[in-house]
C-alpha positions in Angstrom: 47.8 15.6 -49.4 48.0 19.2 -48.2 45.0 20.9 -46.6 44.7 23.2 -49.6 44.4 20.2 -52.0 42.1 18.3 -49.7 39.8 21.2 -49.4 39.7 21.7 -53.2 39.0 18.0 -53.6 36.1 18.1 -51.1 34.6 21.1 -52.9 34.9 19.3 -56.3 33.1 16.3 -54.7 30.4 18.5 -53.5 29.9 20.2 -56.9 29.8 16.9 -58.7 27.4 15.4 -56.2 24.3 17.2 -57.6 23.1 19.4 -60.4 25.0 22.3 -61.9 22.3 24.7 -60.8 24.1 27.7 -59.2 22.0 27.8 -56.0 22.1 24.1 -55.5 25.9 23.9 -56.1 26.4 26.9 -53.7 24.4 25.1 -51.0 26.4 21.9 -51.3 29.8 23.7 -51.1 28.6 25.8 -48.1 27.6 22.6 -46.3 31.1 21.2 -46.8 32.7 24.4 -45.4 29.9 25.1 -42.9 30.1 28.7 -44.0 29.5 31.0 -47.0 32.7 33.0 -47.6 32.5 35.7 -50.3 35.0 34.0 -52.6 32.7 30.9 -52.8 30.3 32.6 -55.2 33.1 33.4 -57.6 34.4 29.9 -57.3 31.1 28.2 -58.2 30.4 30.6 -61.0 33.9 30.0 -62.5 33.7 26.2 -62.2 30.1 26.1 -63.7 31.3 28.1 -66.6 34.3 25.9 -67.2 32.5 22.5 -66.9 29.0 23.5 -68.0 29.0 21.0 -70.9 30.6 18.1 -69.0 29.4 18.5 -65.4 29.1 14.9 -64.5 31.5 13.6 -67.1 34.3 15.9 -66.0 36.9 14.1 -63.9 37.3 14.8 -60.2 41.0 15.5 -60.6 40.5 18.1 -63.4 37.9 20.0 -61.3 40.1 19.8 -58.2 43.0 21.2 -60.2 40.8 24.0 -61.6 39.7 25.0 -58.1 43.3 25.2 -56.9 44.3 27.5 -59.8 41.4 30.0 -59.1 42.9 33.3 -57.9 40.3 33.9 -55.3 40.8 30.4 -53.9 44.6 31.0 -53.7 44.0 34.4 -51.9 41.7 32.7 -49.4 44.6 30.6 -48.2 46.6 33.7 -47.5 44.0 35.2 -45.2 43.9 34.9 -41.5 41.0 32.4 -41.7 41.8 30.0 -44.5 39.2 27.5 -45.8 38.5 24.4 -43.7 36.5 21.3 -44.5 34.2 21.3 -41.4 31.7 18.8 -42.7 33.7 16.5 -44.9 31.8 14.7 -47.6 33.8 13.0 -50.3 31.1 11.1 -52.1 27.6 12.4 -52.1 25.3 14.8 -50.2 22.2 12.7 -50.7 20.9 9.4 -49.3 20.8 6.5 -51.8 17.5 4.6 -52.2 17.0 1.7 -49.9 16.2 -1.8 -51.1 12.4 -2.5 -51.5 12.5 -4.9 -48.4 13.6 -1.9 -46.2 11.2 0.6 -47.7 9.0 0.6 -44.5 12.0 1.1 -42.2 12.6 4.7 -41.0 16.2 5.2 -39.8 17.3 8.8 -39.7 18.4 10.4 -43.0 22.0 11.5 -42.5 23.4 12.6 -45.9 26.5 14.4 -44.6 28.9 14.1 -41.7 27.6 17.5 -40.6 24.2 15.9 -40.3 25.6 13.2 -38.0 27.3 15.8 -35.9 24.0 17.8 -35.6 22.1 14.6 -34.8 24.5 13.6 -32.0 24.9 17.2 -30.9 28.7 17.1 -31.4 31.2 19.4 -33.0 32.5 17.7 -36.3 36.0 17.7 -34.9 34.9 15.8 -31.7 33.0 13.3 -33.9 36.1 12.5 -36.0 38.1 12.1 -32.7 35.6 9.6 -31.4 35.7 7.5 -34.5 39.4 7.0 -34.3 39.8 8.1 -37.9 43.4 9.2 -38.3 44.6 7.0 -35.4 48.1 5.5 -36.0 49.1 2.7 -33.8 52.8 3.8 -33.7 53.1 4.2 -29.9 52.4 8.0 -30.1 49.2 9.6 -29.0 47.7 6.2 -28.3 45.9 7.4 -25.1 44.3 10.4 -27.0 42.4 7.9 -29.2 41.7 5.3 -26.5 37.9 5.3 -26.0 37.7 1.8 -24.7 38.7 0.0 -21.5 40.1 -3.6 -21.9 40.1 -6.8 -20.0 41.1 -10.3 -21.0 38.7 -13.0 -19.9 39.3 -16.8 -19.8 36.7 -18.8 -21.6 35.2 -21.8 -19.9 35.8 -23.9 -23.0 39.5 -22.7 -23.1 41.2 -19.8 -24.8 40.7 -16.1 -24.1 38.4 -13.3 -25.0 39.1 -9.6 -24.9 36.3 -7.5 -23.3 36.3 -4.0 -25.0 34.0 -1.7 -23.1 33.5 1.9 -24.5 34.0 4.8 -22.1 30.9 6.7 -21.1 30.9 9.4 -23.9 31.2 6.9 -26.7 28.9 4.4 -25.0 26.1 7.1 -24.9 26.6 7.8 -28.6 26.4 4.0 -29.4 23.2 3.7 -27.4 21.6 6.4 -29.5 22.8 4.8 -32.7 21.3 1.5 -31.5 17.9 2.9 -30.4 17.3 5.5 -33.0 18.9 3.9 -36.1 19.7 0.2 -35.9 16.5 -0.9 -34.1 14.5 0.4 -37.1 16.0 -2.5 -39.2 14.6 -5.9 -38.3 17.0 -8.9 -38.3 15.9 -12.3 -39.8 13.1 -14.0 -37.9 15.4 -16.8 -37.0 17.5 -14.5 -34.8 16.3 -14.9 -31.3 19.0 -13.3 -29.2 19.5 -9.5 -28.5 15.9 -8.7 -29.5 13.0 -7.2 -27.5 10.3 -9.8 -26.8 12.6 -12.8 -27.5 14.2 -15.0 -24.9 16.1 -18.3 -24.3 12.7 -19.9 -23.6 11.2 -18.8 -26.9 14.2 -20.0 -28.7 14.0 -23.4 -27.0 10.2 -23.8 -27.7 10.9 -23.8 -31.5 12.7 -27.2 -31.1 10.4 -29.1 -28.6 9.5 -32.7 -29.4 11.8 -33.1 -32.4 13.4 -36.4 -33.5 16.8 -34.8 -33.8 18.3 -31.6 -32.6 21.6 -30.3 -34.0 23.6 -27.6 -32.1 26.5 -25.6 -33.7 28.6 -22.8 -32.2 30.1 -19.9 -34.1 33.7 -19.3 -33.1 34.6 -15.7 -31.9 31.2 -14.4 -33.3 31.8 -10.6 -32.9 35.4 -10.9 -34.1 34.3 -12.3 -37.4 32.1 -9.3 -38.1 34.7 -7.1 -39.7 34.4 -3.3 -40.3 34.0 -3.9 -44.0 30.8 -5.9 -43.4 29.4 -3.2 -41.0 30.2 -0.6 -43.6 28.4 -2.6 -46.3 25.3 -2.7 -44.0 25.3 1.1 -43.6 25.7 1.5 -47.4 22.7 -0.8 -47.9 20.7 1.5 -45.7 21.4 4.3 -48.2 24.1 6.2 -46.3 26.8 8.0 -48.4 30.4 6.8 -48.3 31.8 9.2 -45.8 28.8 9.0 -43.6 29.2 5.2 -43.7 32.8 5.6 -42.7 32.0 7.7 -39.6 29.1 5.4 -38.5 31.4 2.4 -38.9 34.1 4.1 -37.0 31.7 4.7 -34.1 30.5 1.1 -34.0 33.7 -0.9 -34.7 37.1 -0.9 -33.1 40.6 -2.3 -33.4 42.6 -2.9 -30.2 46.0 -1.2 -29.8 49.0 -3.4 -30.2 50.0 -2.6 -26.6 46.8 -4.2 -25.3 47.5 -7.4 -27.4 51.2 -7.4 -26.2 50.2 -7.0 -22.5 47.9 -10.1 -22.6 49.1 -12.8 -20.3 50.1 -15.8 -22.5 51.5 -18.7 -20.5 51.3 -21.2 -23.4 51.8 -19.2 -26.6 50.3 -20.9 -29.7 49.6 -20.1 -33.3 45.9 -19.6 -32.5 46.8 -16.9 -29.9 48.9 -15.0 -32.6 46.0 -15.2 -35.1 43.5 -14.1 -32.4 45.7 -11.0 -31.7 45.8 -10.1 -35.4 42.0 -10.3 -35.6 41.7 -8.0 -32.6 43.9 -5.5 -34.4 41.6 -5.4 -37.4 38.3 -3.4 -37.2 35.6 -5.6 -35.7 32.6 -5.5 -33.4 33.9 -4.9 -29.9 32.4 -7.2 -27.2 31.1 -4.7 -24.7 29.7 -2.0 -27.0 25.8 -1.5 -26.9 25.6 -1.6 -30.7 27.6 -4.9 -31.3 24.9 -7.5 -30.5 22.3 -5.9 -32.8 24.8 -5.2 -35.6 25.9 -8.9 -35.3 22.3 -10.0 -35.9 22.0 -7.7 -38.9 25.3 -8.8 -40.4 24.4 -12.5 -40.0 21.2 -12.0 -42.1 22.7 -13.9 -45.0 23.7 -16.8 -42.8 20.2 -16.9 -41.3 18.5 -16.9 -44.7 20.6 -19.8 -46.0 20.3 -22.0 -42.9 16.6 -21.3 -42.5 16.1 -22.3 -46.1 18.2 -25.5 -45.5 16.1 -26.5 -42.5 12.8 -25.8 -44.3 14.0 -27.9 -47.2 14.4 -30.8 -44.8 11.1 -30.2 -43.1 12.7 -28.8 -39.9 13.3 -25.6 -37.9 16.3 -23.3 -37.5 17.0 -20.6 -35.0 20.1 -18.6 -33.8 20.6 -17.3 -30.3 23.7 -15.1 -30.6 26.4 -17.5 -31.6 24.4 -20.7 -31.0 22.9 -22.3 -34.2 20.2 -24.9 -33.7 18.5 -27.0 -36.4 15.8 -29.6 -35.5 13.5 -31.8 -37.4 12.0 -35.3 -38.0 12.9 -38.3 -40.0 14.1 -36.5 -43.1 16.6 -34.3 -41.2 17.7 -37.4 -39.1 18.5 -39.3 -42.3 20.4 -36.3 -43.8 22.5 -35.6 -40.7 25.8 -36.9 -42.1 25.5 -34.6 -45.1 24.0 -31.8 -43.2 26.7 -31.2 -40.7 29.6 -30.4 -43.2 27.1 -28.3 -45.2 26.3 -26.1 -42.2 30.1 -25.5 -41.7 30.5 -24.7 -45.4 27.7 -22.2 -45.4 29.0 -20.5 -42.2 32.5 -20.2 -43.8 31.1 -18.8 -47.0 29.2 -16.2 -45.0 32.5 -15.1 -43.2 32.0 -17.1 -40.0 33.6 -20.3 -38.6 32.2 -23.1 -36.5 33.8 -24.3 -33.3 33.6 -28.0 -34.1 34.3 -29.0 -30.5 30.9 -27.7 -29.5 28.9 -29.4 -32.2 26.2 -31.7 -30.7 23.9 -34.2 -32.3 21.0 -34.9 -29.9 18.6 -37.6 -30.9 15.2 -38.3 -29.3 16.5 -41.0 -27.0 19.0 -38.7 -25.4 18.6 -35.4 -23.5 18.1 -32.6 -26.0 19.3 -29.2 -24.7 18.7 -25.8 -26.4 20.1 -22.6 -24.7 20.3 -24.4 -21.4 16.7 -25.8 -21.6 15.7 -29.4 -22.0 13.3 -29.7 -25.0 12.6 -33.4 -25.4 8.8 -33.2 -24.6 8.3 -29.7 -23.2 10.6 -26.9 -22.1 12.1 -28.0 -18.8 15.0 -27.2 -16.5 18.3 -29.0 -16.2 17.8 -31.2 -13.1 21.4 -30.6 -11.8 21.0 -26.8 -12.0 17.6 -26.9 -10.3 18.9 -29.2 -7.5 22.0 -27.0 -7.0 19.9 -23.8 -6.6 17.4 -25.6 -4.3 20.3 -26.8 -2.1 21.8 -23.3 -1.9 18.5 -21.8 -0.9 17.9 -24.5 1.7 21.4 -23.9 3.2 20.8 -20.2 3.2 17.6 -20.7 5.2 19.4 -23.1 7.7 22.9 -21.6 8.1 22.6 -18.0 6.9 22.9 -16.4 3.5 26.4 -15.0 3.7 28.0 -18.4 4.4 26.6 -19.6 1.0 27.8 -16.6 -1.0 31.0 -18.4 -2.1 31.3 -16.4 -5.4 31.2 -13.1 -3.5 28.2 -11.5 -5.2 27.8 -7.9 -4.1 24.0 -8.3 -3.8 23.5 -12.0 -3.1 19.8 -11.6 -2.4 19.2 -10.0 -5.8 21.4 -12.7 -7.4 19.2 -15.5 -5.9 16.0 -13.7 -6.9 17.2 -13.5 -10.5 18.0 -17.3 -10.5 14.5 -18.0 -9.1 12.9 -15.7 -11.7 14.7 -17.6 -14.5 13.4 -20.9 -13.1 9.8 -19.5 -12.8 9.9 -18.3 -16.4 10.5 -21.9 -17.5 8.5 -23.8 -14.9 6.1 -21.9 -12.7 5.5 -24.6 -10.1 9.2 -25.3 -9.5 9.9 -21.6 -9.3 7.2 -21.2 -6.6 8.7 -24.0 -4.6 12.1 -22.3 -4.7 10.4 -19.0 -3.7 8.9 -20.7 -0.6 12.3 -21.7 0.6 13.7 -18.2 -0.2 11.0 -16.6 2.0 12.4 -18.5 5.0 15.9 -16.9 4.7 16.7 -14.5 7.5 18.5 -11.6 5.7 20.8 -9.4 7.8 19.7 -5.8 7.9 22.3 -3.3 6.6 24.0 -1.2 9.2 
């Protein structure tokens, strides 16, 4: 499509997005062009006259063709400053109504791409560049659109994960989207991770003293939240189509083929090939500030269904990131053989997949663990982890701290204090005992 046709189509979209009133139509067209050229008045007057009896029934293609044929529009393209769509909007210049359940939420109204640019204090051209719209993974100009840094990590459970960290400029924009837009939308109450005021301890407390605790793990959680699902979320919030496209482009990513090809692969497998293909589709990048909260919002349907299932069996349900936990009494214990495949089917129906190797059935007579916390009778620490930390602190006090910094932490003192704070959060008395040992450590003074 030539720039001349694309501009005519954008103007036709703007005209059909509202009433045929002259002033209103002029305002919408001026927003698309971000200017008010003299020929625009003639264009609007001519189109209104031609389509006055079929304003909303007239086809987009017919109006686009009529704009192209107008003499003043053709002369405008012969001038030194031809028309340019500076604030593209190919659907609507108005927010759609939000669902009743979201009526009390107050994310910013962004009816046009120009409004997004103003909100983020960015020129429209820079905004489009940051979204990656127009990027072609053909080996040319890849670096110009590379707004992420990449690193492959080995999972403890096997396999690999790609860490996609946005560069500073995009990261700052994503943080603003997170704090000023996404955080106005509450996730389901069952979502315990990535939320202010929620913690691993609070998640574990929901499942204390239950006859049976079931743990499920979602495989490649962020990867399974595709760009189409994120776009659907923004549309639900009332944002027009092109605004949705830009917001989705800012929050999702697809890794370049060169990054996938450069990954070390000592033992190639079919799963590695499938994993690479998923990374090359638009998904939530692990490392972006917006990804955890967006994942919570996009898993709303999953949370609703599993929460309802647990309640039906007289039990509880919570999700901490990709960890799903259901717990209950006799009724859930009796239904466990039917429940487990049903959870997998619900997850699959909602676009996710369980990692069946991590599924755990923990009955009352065994140690029940939720997000690293024992929940049999009360929230408690894993004995082995507590003993290991206590031994490390004792050795630091006896032999010196640097000799115990086997993992090479840059600030070993802060690392140990963080570990102790985590213990104290769960068990205050044990945390204080560890703190007493910590105070006996002789720390070297920096030179």
